[in-house]
LOGUBA-942201 format. One record per residue: residue in one letter; chain; x, y, z of N, C-alpha, C, O in turn. Coordinates in Angstrom, 2 decimals. Example, Ala and Ser with C-alpha at 12.3 -4.5 7.8 and 13.67 -1.06 7.14 Angstrom:
% residues 2
<site r="A" c="A" n_X="13.19" n_Y="-5.69" n_Z="7.80" ca_X="12.30" ca_Y="-4.50" ca_Z="7.80" c_X="13.20" c_Y="-3.30" c_Z="7.80" o_X="14.24" o_Y="-3.32" o_Z="8.46"/>
<site r="S" c="A" n_X="12.85" n_Y="-2.25" n_Z="7.08" ca_X="13.67" ca_Y="-1.06" ca_Z="7.14" c_X="12.90" c_Y="0.03" c_Z="7.87" o_X="13.41" o_Y="1.14" o_Z="8.04"/>
END
This chain:
% residues 103
<site r="M" c="A" n_X="-0.46" n_Y="25.38" n_Z="-2.77" ca_X="-0.69" ca_Y="24.24" ca_Z="-2.45" c_X="-1.39" c_Y="23.21" c_Z="-3.66" o_X="-1.35" o_Y="21.98" o_Z="-3.70"/>
<site r="K" c="A" n_X="-1.99" n_Y="24.10" n_Z="-4.58" ca_X="-2.58" ca_Y="22.99" ca_Z="-5.89" c_X="-1.23" c_Y="22.62" c_Z="-6.60" o_X="-1.08" o_Y="21.52" o_Z="-7.12"/>
<site r="K" c="A" n_X="-0.12" n_Y="23.73" n_Z="-6.61" ca_X="0.71" ca_Y="23.33" ca_Z="-7.97" c_X="1.57" c_Y="22.26" c_Z="-7.08" o_X="2.43" o_Y="21.70" o_Z="-7.76"/>
<site r="E" c="A" n_X="1.55" n_Y="21.90" n_Z="-5.90" ca_X="2.20" ca_Y="21.01" ca_Z="-5.22" c_X="1.46" c_Y="19.51" c_Z="-5.12" o_X="1.82" o_Y="18.46" o_Z="-4.59"/>
<site r="T" c="A" n_X="0.81" n_Y="19.70" n_Z="-5.52" ca_X="-0.14" ca_Y="18.60" ca_Z="-5.42" c_X="-0.37" c_Y="18.03" c_Z="-6.52" o_X="-0.55" o_Y="16.81" o_Z="-6.53"/>
<site r="A" c="A" n_X="-0.45" n_Y="19.00" n_Z="-8.02" ca_X="-0.34" ca_Y="18.27" ca_Z="-9.54" c_X="1.18" c_Y="18.29" c_Z="-9.84" o_X="1.46" o_Y="17.91" o_Z="-10.98"/>
<site r="L" c="A" n_X="2.16" n_Y="18.64" n_Z="-9.09" ca_X="3.44" ca_Y="17.92" ca_Z="-9.47" c_X="3.96" c_Y="16.63" c_Z="-8.69" o_X="4.91" o_Y="15.92" o_Z="-9.02"/>
<site r="L" c="A" n_X="3.16" n_Y="16.48" n_Z="-7.64" ca_X="2.68" ca_Y="15.09" ca_Z="-6.90" c_X="2.60" c_Y="14.02" c_Z="-7.70" o_X="3.30" o_Y="13.02" o_Z="-7.86"/>
<site r="V" c="A" n_X="1.31" n_Y="14.53" n_Z="-8.32" ca_X="0.41" ca_Y="13.56" ca_Z="-8.87" c_X="1.10" c_Y="12.77" c_Z="-9.85" o_X="1.19" o_Y="11.55" o_Z="-9.97"/>
<site r="L" c="A" n_X="1.86" n_Y="14.31" n_Z="-10.95" ca_X="2.37" ca_Y="14.17" ca_Z="-12.17" c_X="3.70" c_Y="13.15" c_Z="-11.95" o_X="4.05" o_Y="12.25" o_Z="-12.72"/>
<site r="G" c="A" n_X="4.27" n_Y="13.51" n_Z="-10.78" ca_X="5.30" ca_Y="12.41" ca_Z="-10.39" c_X="5.23" c_Y="11.33" c_Z="-10.38" o_X="6.11" o_Y="10.53" o_Z="-10.70"/>
<site r="A" c="A" n_X="3.71" n_Y="11.04" n_Z="-9.87" ca_X="3.40" ca_Y="9.59" ca_Z="-9.43" c_X="3.36" c_Y="9.16" c_Z="-10.82" o_X="4.23" o_Y="8.42" o_Z="-11.28"/>
<site r="I" c="A" n_X="2.32" n_Y="9.61" n_Z="-11.56" ca_X="2.31" ca_Y="9.15" ca_Z="-12.77" c_X="3.45" c_Y="8.57" c_Z="-13.83" o_X="3.57" o_Y="7.50" o_Z="-14.42"/>
<site r="A" c="A" n_X="4.22" n_Y="9.80" n_Z="-13.80" ca_X="5.43" ca_Y="9.64" ca_Z="-14.63" c_X="6.35" c_Y="8.10" c_Z="-13.64" o_X="7.09" o_Y="7.39" o_Z="-14.33"/>
<site r="L" c="A" n_X="6.24" n_Y="7.81" n_Z="-12.40" ca_X="7.21" ca_Y="6.60" ca_Z="-11.74" c_X="6.33" c_Y="5.55" c_Z="-12.34" o_X="6.90" o_Y="4.73" o_Z="-13.06"/>
<site r="S" c="A" n_X="5.08" n_Y="5.43" n_Z="-12.18" ca_X="4.07" ca_Y="4.11" ca_Z="-12.27" c_X="4.58" c_Y="3.80" c_Z="-14.10" o_X="4.75" o_Y="2.67" o_Z="-14.56"/>
<site r="A" c="A" n_X="4.70" n_Y="4.71" n_Z="-14.65" ca_X="4.84" ca_Y="4.66" ca_Z="-16.52" c_X="6.01" c_Y="3.91" c_Z="-16.50" o_X="6.04" o_Y="2.76" o_Z="-16.95"/>
<site r="F" c="A" n_X="6.96" n_Y="4.44" n_Z="-16.04" ca_X="8.70" ca_Y="4.24" ca_Z="-16.24" c_X="8.46" c_Y="2.88" c_Z="-15.77" o_X="8.73" o_Y="1.95" o_Z="-16.54"/>
<site r="L" c="A" n_X="7.95" n_Y="2.62" n_Z="-14.50" ca_X="8.10" ca_Y="1.08" ca_Z="-13.77" c_X="7.58" c_Y="0.03" c_Z="-14.44" o_X="8.18" o_Y="-1.04" o_Z="-14.48"/>
<site r="S" c="A" n_X="6.21" n_Y="0.25" n_Z="-15.14" ca_X="5.65" ca_Y="-0.11" ca_Z="-15.92" c_X="6.48" c_Y="-0.89" c_Z="-17.06" o_X="6.78" o_Y="-2.08" o_Z="-17.03"/>
<site r="L" c="A" n_X="6.77" n_Y="0.03" n_Z="-18.07" ca_X="7.41" ca_Y="-0.15" ca_Z="-19.26" c_X="9.04" c_Y="-0.82" c_Z="-18.75" o_X="9.79" o_Y="-1.28" o_Z="-19.60"/>
<site r="T" c="A" n_X="9.35" n_Y="-0.80" n_Z="-17.57" ca_X="10.58" ca_Y="-1.74" ca_Z="-17.65" c_X="10.72" c_Y="-2.63" c_Z="-16.91" o_X="11.83" o_Y="-3.06" o_Z="-16.61"/>
<site r="A" c="A" n_X="9.15" n_Y="-3.30" n_Z="-16.28" ca_X="9.34" ca_Y="-4.46" ca_Z="-15.52" c_X="9.26" c_Y="-5.85" c_Z="-16.50" o_X="8.40" o_Y="-6.19" o_Z="-17.31"/>
<site r="K" c="A" n_X="10.69" n_Y="-6.60" n_Z="-15.99" ca_X="11.05" ca_Y="-7.65" ca_Z="-17.19" c_X="10.03" c_Y="-9.01" c_Z="-16.71" o_X="9.27" o_Y="-9.61" o_Z="-17.47"/>
<site r="T" c="A" n_X="10.24" n_Y="-9.29" n_Z="-15.37" ca_X="9.26" ca_Y="-10.29" ca_Z="-14.57" c_X="9.11" c_Y="-9.97" c_Z="-13.25" o_X="10.08" o_Y="-9.41" o_Z="-12.73"/>
<site r="G" c="A" n_X="7.81" n_Y="-10.24" n_Z="-12.32" ca_X="7.10" ca_Y="-10.08" ca_Z="-11.28" c_X="8.00" c_Y="-11.04" c_Z="-10.63" o_X="8.86" o_Y="-11.80" o_Z="-11.06"/>
<site r="T" c="A" n_X="7.43" n_Y="-10.70" n_Z="-9.20" ca_X="8.29" ca_Y="-11.94" ca_Z="-8.43" c_X="7.46" c_Y="-13.07" c_Z="-8.22" o_X="8.01" o_Y="-13.96" o_Z="-7.58"/>
<site r="D" c="A" n_X="6.20" n_Y="-13.31" n_Z="-8.62" ca_X="5.57" ca_Y="-14.59" ca_Z="-8.97" c_X="6.50" c_Y="-15.53" c_Z="-9.68" o_X="6.92" o_Y="-16.65" o_Z="-9.39"/>
<site r="D" c="A" n_X="6.75" n_Y="-14.41" n_Z="-11.08" ca_X="7.38" ca_Y="-15.52" ca_Z="-12.05" c_X="8.96" c_Y="-16.15" c_Z="-11.48" o_X="9.37" o_Y="-17.27" o_Z="-11.77"/>
<site r="R" c="A" n_X="9.71" n_Y="-15.14" n_Z="-10.60" ca_X="10.72" ca_Y="-15.30" ca_Z="-9.96" c_X="10.88" c_Y="-16.57" c_Z="-9.08" o_X="11.80" o_Y="-17.39" o_Z="-9.12"/>
<site r="A" c="A" n_X="9.79" n_Y="-16.56" n_Z="-8.27" ca_X="9.42" ca_Y="-17.94" ca_Z="-6.98" c_X="9.14" c_Y="-18.98" c_Z="-7.45" o_X="9.51" o_Y="-20.02" o_Z="-6.92"/>
<site r="V" c="A" n_X="8.24" n_Y="-18.94" n_Z="-8.81" ca_X="8.43" ca_Y="-20.36" ca_Z="-9.71" c_X="9.55" c_Y="-21.07" c_Z="-10.02" o_X="9.93" o_Y="-22.23" o_Z="-9.89"/>
<site r="N" c="A" n_X="10.07" n_Y="-19.85" n_Z="-10.56" ca_X="11.40" ca_Y="-20.59" ca_Z="-11.28" c_X="12.24" c_Y="-21.23" c_Z="-10.07" o_X="12.63" o_Y="-22.39" o_Z="-9.95"/>
<site r="L" c="A" n_X="12.41" n_Y="-20.17" n_Z="-9.23" ca_X="12.87" ca_Y="-20.84" ca_Z="-8.26" c_X="12.61" c_Y="-22.04" c_Z="-7.53" o_X="13.49" o_Y="-22.84" o_Z="-7.20"/>
<site r="I" c="A" n_X="11.07" n_Y="-22.19" n_Z="-7.20" ca_X="10.98" ca_Y="-23.89" ca_Z="-6.59" c_X="11.14" c_Y="-24.37" c_Z="-8.18" o_X="11.73" o_Y="-25.45" o_Z="-8.10"/>
<site r="G" c="A" n_X="11.01" n_Y="-24.21" n_Z="-8.91" ca_X="11.07" ca_Y="-25.15" ca_Z="-10.37" c_X="12.76" c_Y="-25.67" c_Z="-10.32" o_X="13.05" o_Y="-26.78" o_Z="-10.75"/>
<site r="D" c="A" n_X="13.97" n_Y="-24.63" n_Z="-9.67" ca_X="15.38" ca_Y="-24.83" ca_Z="-9.80" c_X="15.41" c_Y="-25.96" c_Z="-8.35" o_X="15.87" o_Y="-27.10" o_Z="-8.47"/>
<site r="I" c="A" n_X="14.89" n_Y="-25.47" n_Z="-7.07" ca_X="14.91" ca_Y="-26.20" ca_Z="-5.99" c_X="14.40" c_Y="-27.69" c_Z="-6.20" o_X="15.23" o_Y="-28.59" o_Z="-6.04"/>
<site r="T" c="A" n_X="13.52" n_Y="-27.92" n_Z="-6.43" ca_X="12.69" ca_Y="-29.04" ca_Z="-6.73" c_X="12.93" c_Y="-29.94" c_Z="-8.09" o_X="12.28" o_Y="-30.95" o_Z="-8.36"/>
<site r="E" c="A" n_X="13.94" n_Y="-29.41" n_Z="-8.88" ca_X="13.94" ca_Y="-29.83" ca_Z="-10.01" c_X="13.25" c_Y="-30.48" c_Z="-10.91" o_X="13.42" o_Y="-31.48" o_Z="-11.62"/>
<site r="G" c="A" n_X="12.03" n_Y="-29.29" n_Z="-10.63" ca_X="10.83" ca_Y="-29.69" ca_Z="-11.91" c_X="9.54" c_Y="-30.65" c_Z="-11.06" o_X="8.42" o_Y="-30.67" o_Z="-11.57"/>
<site r="G" c="A" n_X="9.76" n_Y="-31.24" n_Z="-10.05" ca_X="8.81" ca_Y="-31.96" ca_Z="-9.33" c_X="7.85" c_Y="-31.37" c_Z="-8.45" o_X="7.23" o_Y="-32.04" o_Z="-7.62"/>
<site r="Y" c="A" n_X="7.70" n_Y="-30.13" n_Z="-8.62" ca_X="6.78" ca_Y="-29.13" ca_Z="-7.48" c_X="5.56" c_Y="-29.44" c_Z="-8.93" o_X="5.74" o_Y="-29.57" o_Z="-10.14"/>
<site r="T" c="A" n_X="4.17" n_Y="-29.47" n_Z="-7.92" ca_X="2.89" ca_Y="-29.14" ca_Z="-8.96" c_X="2.53" c_Y="-28.24" c_Z="-7.91" o_X="2.91" o_Y="-28.38" o_Z="-6.75"/>
<site r="P" c="A" n_X="1.50" n_Y="-26.95" n_Z="-8.49" ca_X="1.03" ca_Y="-26.14" ca_Z="-7.94" c_X="-0.28" c_Y="-26.83" c_Z="-7.27" o_X="-0.66" o_Y="-27.88" o_Z="-7.79"/>
<site r="W" c="A" n_X="-1.05" n_Y="-26.28" n_Z="-6.09" ca_X="-2.09" ca_Y="-26.74" ca_Z="-5.16" c_X="-3.56" c_Y="-26.25" c_Z="-6.37" o_X="-4.52" o_Y="-26.80" o_Z="-6.90"/>
<site r="A" c="A" n_X="-3.06" n_Y="-25.17" n_Z="-6.35" ca_X="-4.36" ca_Y="-24.36" ca_Z="-7.01" c_X="-4.44" c_Y="-23.48" c_Z="-8.23" o_X="-3.43" o_Y="-22.79" o_Z="-8.39"/>
<site r="E" c="A" n_X="-5.41" n_Y="-23.33" n_Z="-9.15" ca_X="-5.37" ca_Y="-22.85" ca_Z="-10.51" c_X="-5.86" c_Y="-21.52" c_Z="-10.67" o_X="-6.74" o_Y="-21.09" o_Z="-9.93"/>
<site r="H" c="A" n_X="-5.41" n_Y="-20.91" n_Z="-11.46" ca_X="-5.95" ca_Y="-19.41" ca_Z="-11.58" c_X="-7.87" c_Y="-19.36" c_Z="-11.87" o_X="-8.42" o_Y="-20.00" o_Z="-12.77"/>
<site r="I" c="A" n_X="-8.41" n_Y="-18.70" n_Z="-11.15" ca_X="-9.96" ca_Y="-18.78" ca_Z="-11.47" c_X="-9.81" c_Y="-18.06" c_Z="-13.04" o_X="-10.14" o_Y="-18.65" o_Z="-14.07"/>
<site r="W" c="A" n_X="-9.34" n_Y="-16.88" n_Z="-13.00" ca_X="-9.07" ca_Y="-15.82" ca_Z="-14.42" c_X="-7.98" c_Y="-15.28" c_Z="-14.54" o_X="-7.52" o_Y="-14.52" o_Z="-13.69"/>
<site r="A" c="A" n_X="-7.33" n_Y="-15.65" n_Z="-15.72" ca_X="-6.00" ca_Y="-14.57" ca_Z="-16.01" c_X="-6.39" c_Y="-13.67" c_Z="-17.24" o_X="-6.95" o_Y="-13.92" o_Z="-18.31"/>
<site r="P" c="A" n_X="-5.92" n_Y="-12.61" n_Z="-16.71" ca_X="-5.75" ca_Y="-11.77" ca_Z="-17.88" c_X="-5.39" c_Y="-12.18" c_Z="-19.37" o_X="-4.46" o_Y="-12.93" o_Z="-19.65"/>
<site r="P" c="A" n_X="-6.12" n_Y="-11.67" n_Z="-20.16" ca_X="-5.68" ca_Y="-11.95" ca_Z="-21.83" c_X="-4.37" c_Y="-11.26" c_Z="-22.11" o_X="-3.46" o_Y="-11.94" o_Z="-22.59"/>
<site r="E" c="A" n_X="-4.24" n_Y="-10.40" n_Z="-21.93" ca_X="-3.03" ca_Y="-9.39" ca_Z="-21.85" c_X="-2.26" c_Y="-9.08" c_Z="-20.97" o_X="-2.86" o_Y="-8.51" o_Z="-20.06"/>
<site r="S" c="A" n_X="-0.68" n_Y="-9.23" n_Z="-20.72" ca_X="-0.05" ca_Y="-8.80" ca_Z="-19.76" c_X="-0.39" c_Y="-7.00" c_Z="-19.04" o_X="-0.45" o_Y="-6.67" o_Z="-17.86"/>
<site r="W" c="A" n_X="-0.53" n_Y="-6.30" n_Z="-20.08" ca_X="-1.03" ca_Y="-5.04" ca_Z="-19.71" c_X="-2.12" c_Y="-4.45" c_Z="-18.88" o_X="-2.25" o_Y="-3.38" o_Z="-18.28"/>
<site r="M" c="A" n_X="-3.07" n_Y="-5.80" n_Z="-19.09" ca_X="-4.28" ca_Y="-5.59" ca_Z="-18.52" c_X="-4.11" c_Y="-5.71" c_Z="-16.96" o_X="-4.63" o_Y="-4.95" o_Z="-16.14"/>
<site r="E" c="A" n_X="-3.15" n_Y="-6.95" n_Z="-16.64" ca_X="-3.20" ca_Y="-7.08" ca_Z="-15.23" c_X="-2.27" c_Y="-6.30" c_Z="-14.82" o_X="-2.33" o_Y="-6.40" o_Z="-13.59"/>
<site r="T" c="A" n_X="-1.37" n_Y="-5.54" n_Z="-15.10" ca_X="-1.15" ca_Y="-4.18" ca_Z="-14.52" c_X="-1.86" c_Y="-3.05" c_Z="-14.09" o_X="-1.82" o_Y="-2.26" o_Z="-13.15"/>
<site r="L" c="A" n_X="-2.69" n_Y="-3.29" n_Z="-15.32" ca_X="-3.96" ca_Y="-2.13" ca_Z="-14.97" c_X="-4.92" c_Y="-2.41" c_Z="-13.66" o_X="-5.49" o_Y="-1.64" o_Z="-12.89"/>
<site r="L" c="A" n_X="-4.85" n_Y="-3.66" n_Z="-13.73" ca_X="-5.78" ca_Y="-4.12" ca_Z="-12.48" c_X="-5.08" c_Y="-3.97" c_Z="-11.35" o_X="-5.76" o_Y="-3.68" o_Z="-10.37"/>
<site r="F" c="A" n_X="-3.74" n_Y="-4.10" n_Z="-11.16" ca_X="-2.73" ca_Y="-4.19" ca_Z="-9.87" c_X="-2.75" c_Y="-2.38" c_Z="-9.48" o_X="-2.77" o_Y="-1.94" o_Z="-8.33"/>
<site r="S" c="A" n_X="-2.75" n_Y="-1.71" n_Z="-10.45" ca_X="-2.87" ca_Y="-0.49" ca_Z="-10.66" c_X="-4.04" c_Y="-0.05" c_Z="-9.83" o_X="-3.88" o_Y="0.91" o_Z="-9.07"/>
<site r="L" c="A" n_X="-5.53" n_Y="-0.82" n_Z="-9.90" ca_X="-6.51" ca_Y="-0.07" ca_Z="-9.61" c_X="-6.39" c_Y="-0.31" c_Z="-8.30" o_X="-6.34" o_Y="0.63" o_Z="-7.51"/>
<site r="Q" c="A" n_X="-6.32" n_Y="-1.56" n_Z="-7.88" ca_X="-6.29" ca_Y="-2.38" ca_Z="-6.61" c_X="-5.43" c_Y="-1.32" c_Z="-5.87" o_X="-5.99" o_Y="-0.86" o_Z="-4.87"/>
<site r="A" c="A" n_X="-4.25" n_Y="-0.85" n_Z="-6.13" ca_X="-3.28" ca_Y="-0.02" ca_Z="-5.53" c_X="-4.18" c_Y="1.53" c_Z="-5.16" o_X="-4.26" o_Y="2.13" o_Z="-4.08"/>
<site r="A" c="A" n_X="-4.81" n_Y="1.89" n_Z="-6.61" ca_X="-5.32" ca_Y="3.11" ca_Z="-6.16" c_X="-7.07" c_Y="3.07" c_Z="-5.23" o_X="-7.59" o_Y="4.06" o_Z="-4.71"/>
<site r="I" c="A" n_X="-7.51" n_Y="1.99" n_Z="-5.26" ca_X="-8.67" ca_Y="1.91" ca_Z="-4.37" c_X="-7.99" c_Y="1.87" c_Z="-2.62" o_X="-8.42" o_Y="2.43" o_Z="-1.61"/>
<site r="G" c="A" n_X="-6.81" n_Y="1.00" n_Z="-2.81" ca_X="-6.77" ca_Y="0.92" ca_Z="-1.25" c_X="-5.77" c_Y="2.33" c_Z="-0.69" o_X="-5.70" o_Y="2.64" o_Z="0.50"/>
<site r="A" c="A" n_X="-5.16" n_Y="2.97" n_Z="-1.65" ca_X="-4.98" ca_Y="4.08" ca_Z="-1.28" c_X="-5.92" c_Y="5.27" c_Z="-0.55" o_X="-5.85" o_Y="5.85" o_Z="0.53"/>
<site r="F" c="A" n_X="-6.98" n_Y="5.33" n_Z="-1.86" ca_X="-8.07" ca_Y="6.04" ca_Z="-1.37" c_X="-9.01" c_Y="5.83" c_Z="-0.02" o_X="-9.56" o_Y="6.63" o_Z="0.74"/>
<site r="V" c="A" n_X="-8.92" n_Y="4.23" n_Z="-0.07" ca_X="-9.49" ca_Y="4.03" ca_Z="1.54" c_X="-8.48" c_Y="4.25" c_Z="2.49" o_X="-8.77" o_Y="4.37" o_Z="3.68"/>
<site r="F" c="A" n_X="-7.23" n_Y="4.32" n_Z="2.06" ca_X="-6.85" ca_Y="4.69" ca_Z="3.63" c_X="-6.58" c_Y="6.28" c_Z="3.40" o_X="-7.24" o_Y="6.86" o_Z="4.26"/>
<site r="G" c="A" n_X="-6.11" n_Y="6.93" n_Z="2.85" ca_X="-6.48" ca_Y="8.51" ca_Z="2.93" c_X="-7.92" c_Y="8.84" c_Z="3.49" o_X="-7.91" o_Y="9.54" o_Z="4.50"/>
<site r="Y" c="A" n_X="-9.49" n_Y="8.34" n_Z="2.87" ca_X="-10.22" ca_Y="8.85" ca_Z="3.29" c_X="-10.58" c_Y="8.75" c_Z="4.80" o_X="-11.24" o_Y="9.58" o_Z="5.42"/>
<site r="T" c="A" n_X="-9.94" n_Y="7.43" n_Z="5.38" ca_X="-9.69" ca_Y="6.93" ca_Z="7.06" c_X="-9.10" c_Y="8.08" c_Z="7.78" o_X="-9.72" o_Y="8.78" o_Z="8.58"/>
<site r="L" c="A" n_X="-7.73" n_Y="8.23" n_Z="7.40" ca_X="-6.94" ca_Y="9.03" ca_Z="7.65" c_X="-7.74" c_Y="10.59" c_Z="8.03" o_X="-8.03" o_Y="11.09" o_Z="9.12"/>
<site r="H" c="A" n_X="-7.92" n_Y="11.09" n_Z="6.62" ca_X="-8.91" ca_Y="12.36" ca_Z="6.73" c_X="-10.28" c_Y="12.03" c_Z="8.11" o_X="-10.49" o_Y="12.79" o_Z="9.05"/>
<site r="Q" c="A" n_X="-10.87" n_Y="10.96" n_Z="7.89" ca_X="-11.88" ca_Y="10.96" ca_Z="8.63" c_X="-11.21" c_Y="11.15" c_Z="9.98" o_X="-11.70" o_Y="12.12" o_Z="10.57"/>
<site r="I" c="A" n_X="-10.33" n_Y="10.60" n_Z="10.59" ca_X="-10.04" ca_Y="10.65" ca_Z="12.09" c_X="-8.87" c_Y="11.87" c_Z="12.38" o_X="-8.24" o_Y="12.06" o_Z="13.42"/>
<site r="K" c="A" n_X="-8.83" n_Y="12.47" n_Z="11.34" ca_X="-8.13" ca_Y="14.10" ca_Z="11.70" c_X="-9.45" c_Y="15.04" c_Z="11.44" o_X="-9.22" o_Y="16.22" o_Z="11.70"/>
<site r="G" c="A" n_X="-10.72" n_Y="14.78" n_Z="11.02" ca_X="-11.85" ca_Y="15.27" ca_Z="10.64" c_X="-12.78" c_Y="15.33" c_Z="12.04" o_X="-13.58" o_Y="16.18" o_Z="12.45"/>
<site r="H" c="A" n_X="-12.30" n_Y="13.98" n_Z="12.61" ca_X="-13.42" ca_Y="14.16" ca_Z="13.88" c_X="-12.13" c_Y="14.15" c_Z="15.36" o_X="-12.49" o_Y="13.93" o_Z="16.52"/>
<site r="D" c="A" n_X="-11.07" n_Y="14.36" n_Z="15.06" ca_X="-10.21" ca_Y="15.26" ca_Z="15.57" c_X="-10.77" c_Y="16.64" c_Z="15.83" o_X="-11.46" o_Y="16.95" o_Z="16.79"/>
<site r="K" c="A" n_X="-10.49" n_Y="17.19" n_Z="15.14" ca_X="-10.69" ca_Y="19.06" ca_Z="14.62" c_X="-12.11" c_Y="19.00" c_Z="15.69" o_X="-12.35" o_Y="19.67" o_Z="16.70"/>
<site r="R" c="A" n_X="-12.90" n_Y="17.91" n_Z="15.00" ca_X="-14.50" ca_Y="18.62" ca_Z="15.39" c_X="-14.59" c_Y="18.36" c_Z="17.15" o_X="-15.19" o_Y="19.05" o_Z="17.97"/>
<site r="E" c="A" n_X="-13.90" n_Y="17.30" n_Z="17.33" ca_X="-13.73" ca_Y="17.06" ca_Z="18.88" c_X="-13.09" c_Y="18.22" c_Z="19.44" o_X="-13.76" o_Y="18.69" o_Z="20.36"/>
<site r="D" c="A" n_X="-11.95" n_Y="18.88" n_Z="19.18" ca_X="-11.49" ca_Y="19.94" ca_Z="19.32" c_X="-12.24" c_Y="21.17" c_Z="19.45" o_X="-12.02" o_Y="21.97" o_Z="20.36"/>
<site r="N" c="A" n_X="-13.35" n_Y="21.40" n_Z="18.34" ca_X="-13.98" ca_Y="22.27" ca_Z="18.32" c_X="-15.20" c_Y="22.19" c_Z="19.61" o_X="-15.39" o_Y="23.19" o_Z="20.30"/>
<site r="R" c="A" n_X="-15.76" n_Y="21.27" n_Z="19.77" ca_X="-16.78" ca_Y="20.89" ca_Z="20.56" c_X="-16.61" c_Y="21.30" c_Z="22.06" o_X="-17.32" o_Y="21.86" o_Z="22.90"/>
<site r="R" c="A" n_X="-15.28" n_Y="20.77" n_Z="22.01" ca_X="-14.53" ca_Y="21.53" ca_Z="23.67" c_X="-14.47" c_Y="22.76" c_Z="23.77" o_X="-15.00" o_Y="23.27" o_Z="24.76"/>
<site r="K" c="A" n_X="-13.77" n_Y="23.69" n_Z="22.70" ca_X="-13.94" ca_Y="24.88" ca_Z="22.52" c_X="-15.05" c_Y="25.81" c_Z="22.90" o_X="-15.06" o_Y="26.71" o_Z="23.74"/>
<site r="G" c="A" n_X="-16.14" n_Y="25.32" n_Z="21.96" ca_X="-17.59" ca_Y="25.74" ca_Z="22.14" c_X="-17.83" c_Y="26.53" c_Z="20.84" o_X="-18.68" o_Y="27.42" o_Z="20.73"/>
<site r="C" c="A" n_X="-16.95" n_Y="26.09" n_Z="19.83" ca_X="-17.26" ca_Y="27.18" ca_Z="19.26" c_X="-17.91" c_Y="26.72" c_Z="17.75" o_X="-18.62" o_Y="25.73" o_Z="17.91"/>
<site r="C" c="A" n_X="-17.86" n_Y="27.11" n_Z="16.56" ca_X="-18.70" ca_Y="26.64" ca_Z="15.57" c_X="-20.22" c_Y="26.96" c_Z="15.45" o_X="-20.91" o_Y="26.36" o_Z="14.62"/>
<site r="N" c="A" n_X="-20.59" n_Y="27.62" n_Z="16.02" ca_X="-22.43" ca_Y="27.85" ca_Z="16.30" c_X="-22.97" c_Y="26.87" c_Z="17.12" o_X="-24.15" o_Y="27.00" o_Z="17.45"/>
<site r="E" c="A" n_X="-22.46" n_Y="26.12" n_Z="17.44" ca_X="-23.25" ca_Y="24.94" ca_Z="18.24" c_X="-24.06" c_Y="25.75" c_Z="19.29" o_X="-23.77" o_Y="26.77" o_Z="19.92"/>
<site r="P" c="A" n_X="-25.27" n_Y="24.90" n_Z="19.28" ca_X="-26.30" ca_Y="25.25" ca_Z="20.16" c_X="-26.28" c_Y="25.08" c_Z="21.77" o_X="-26.47" o_Y="24.00" o_Z="22.33"/>
<site r="P" c="A" n_X="-26.02" n_Y="26.31" n_Z="22.43" ca_X="-25.81" ca_Y="25.79" ca_Z="23.93" c_X="-26.69" c_Y="24.59" c_Z="24.78" o_X="-27.92" o_Y="24.64" o_Z="24.85"/>
<site r="S" c="A" n_X="-25.91" n_Y="23.57" n_Z="25.38" ca_X="-26.60" ca_Y="22.73" ca_Z="25.94" c_X="-27.57" c_Y="23.19" c_Z="27.01" o_X="-27.25" o_Y="24.18" o_Z="27.67"/>
<site r="N" c="A" n_X="-28.85" n_Y="22.51" n_Z="27.27" ca_X="-29.55" ca_Y="22.86" ca_Z="28.89" c_X="-29.29" c_Y="22.20" c_Z="29.75" o_X="-29.41" o_Y="20.99" o_Z="29.58"/>
<site r="P" c="A" n_X="-28.93" n_Y="22.60" n_Z="30.76" ca_X="-28.67" ca_Y="21.78" ca_Z="31.93" c_X="-29.60" c_Y="20.86" c_Z="32.47" o_X="-29.30" o_Y="20.20" o_Z="33.47"/>
END
C-alpha cells in the first residue's frame, strides 16, 4: 500500500511539474484576447486585480497550493463520512468494547 501511494504521489508531482513547465498561456489570457478580437479593442474590464503576483511562477505556486488545500478538505470530508459509517456499523453490531446500555 505504501509503495502504491508513493508512486501515485511521485506521478502527481511529475505531471504537475511537466504541465507547469510547458504551459504557454492560461485560459484567462486566451479569453481576454478573444474578447479583444470580438469587440475590436473596445472592451474595458469592470474590475482590477487587488494584488498581482510579481512573478509568473508565484501565481502557479499559489494556484497549486489552493488546489492542494481543496483536495485535502475533500479527502478529509470523505474520510470522516466513511469513518462515521464504520462507527455506525460497529455500534449496530455491538462491537468495539462499547459499554452496554442500561434499559
